[in-house]
N, C-alpha and C positions, 0 to 999 in steps of 0.2 A: 565700954558701955555705949559710947556714941555711935559705934558701928552698927549696932543692932537696929536702931530706928532707920538708918540709911538702908540697910539690907531689907528691912520690912517694906520701905517705900518702893525699892526697886522690884521686889517680888510682887507687890500690889500692882505696879505699873505694867509688869509683864503679864499678870493674870487678867487684867482688864480686857484686852482684845479677845482672849479665850472665852471669857464670860459673855462678852457681846455675841460671839459666834454661837455659843450654846443657846442664846435666847432667840436666834433667828429660826424660822421654821426649818425643820430637817426633813429629808426625804423619808416618808414612811415606807415600810417594807411592802405594803399592799396599797390599794387605792384608797383615797380619802373618801369617806362615806357620809360626811355631814359637814355643816358649816363651810360650804363651798366658797363663799365670798370672805376670804381671810388671807392674810399674807401667805405667799407661796415660797417654796425653797428657791435658792439661787441656782440649783442644779437639777438635772434629771439624768440619772445614770443611763448611758447608752444613746442619749440624744444631745444634739447641739442646742444651746440656749442662745437665742437671738436678741440683739438690741433692735430698736426701731430702725436704726441706720442699716443694719445687716438685713433685716426683713425687707426694707425698701429696695436695697440693692438686688435681692433675689427677685422681688416683684418686678422691678424695672427690666431686669435681664430675662424675665420669664423663664427662669431656670428651676422653678419649683412650683408645685401645686399647693394652693392655700386652702386650708380646711378650717372653717368656723364651726365650733361645737356649742355655741351659746344655746341654752335651752329655749324652747318656744314657750311663751306664756300660756298657762292652761286656761281653758274656757271656764269662767266662774260656774260653780255648780248650781247656784240658786237663781239663775236668770229666769224671769217670768216667761211663760209660754209665748212663743212667737217673736221673742227678742232676737234681733239680728246681731250676731257676734262677729266682729272683725278684729283680727290680730293687729296690734300696734305695728307700724312699719319698722322693719329691722334693716339696719345699714351695716355693711361689712366692707372689707378690703375688696376692691374691684377684681372680678375674676374668681373669687373664692367660691367654693362649694360649701353650702350650709347644711351640716348634718346635725340638727338639733337633738338635744337630750342624749348624746352619746358619751358624755363625760361624767356621768354619775358613777359612784363607787361600785355599783353592781348593775348590770344590764340584764333585763329579761331576754330570753333567747331570741325573740323577734328583733329586739333593738340591737343585740349583738350581731345578728346576721345583717341587719340594715347598715351598721357601721362597717362591717367587713366588706359588704358589697360596695358601699360608698367609697371606701379606700381603694378597692380594686379598680373601680371606675376612674377615679381621679389619677391614679398611678399608671393607668393603662395596663394593669396586671404586672407591673414591674416592681417587685418588692425592694429594689435598690433606688427607685425614683425618689427625689427629694420631696418630702411632704412637710409643709409648714403648718403646724397645728396651733390654733389660738382661740381665745374667747375674749374676756375683758381682763383688765389689770386685777390682780389679787383674786383670781378665779381658779379654783382647783379643778374645774371641769376640763380645762385645756391640759393641765398636768396629767390628770387621769387618762384622758383620751390619747395623749402622746405616749404614755406608758403602755396603754393597751395596744396601740399600733406596734410598738416594739415587741410586745408579747405575741402579736400576730405574725411576726417575722420580718417586718419592715426594718430595713437597716440604715435608712438615711432620713431619720426623723429630726426635724428642727422644731423646737418649742419656742413660741413667741409669747412670753409671759405678760407683756404689756398690752397685747391684743389690740382691739379696736380703740380702747382708751388711749394708748400710747400713740397709735396711728393718727388719731384725730388731734391729739396734743401737738403733734409734729406738723399739723395742717396738711396732711396728705389726703388724697381724695377717698371718698367712700361712695358706695352705691346701694340702692335699695335691693334687698335680697329676698328670695323666696326659698323655703327649705326644699331639699330634694324630697321627692315623694317617699313616704315611709309606710310601713305596715301599720294597721290599726292596732292599738294596744288593748 
């Protein structure tokens, strides 16, 4: 009878890591379509997942193109007539191309075309070029955008899940960014 409790304890100890892994976000089959600021998976099938140190090494070596997909804040709808609206300044990893609003779960055709043209531009038309896609920490926008780039046929995608937040925590430089011109929605 004394062996049964010991066996139960060993089984519980072995099950604990599996239970913890089940609680982590998993890779959905499709794109995430809501609650974009939430814990992200540790993986993205077909892409390399980067730490801040790895992203920094690529940046310093200039061996990849960095693509920021953070959404652009929308203009408030109820502004009084004549009010001047200015976007808040946006900072990203120096040398990045900012393709805002391209990480949503579904993209209208004009935004899908904008993203495809933007990736073709930063890759020089080479679908094997290294593209580092990021947003902020715990942001599904970058996960969606990296998955979408893979679907477009890009074969060297690196996803940097800590994004600008991780970059700034490491006290690495940022610069003010302007979005690439895009079609009107």
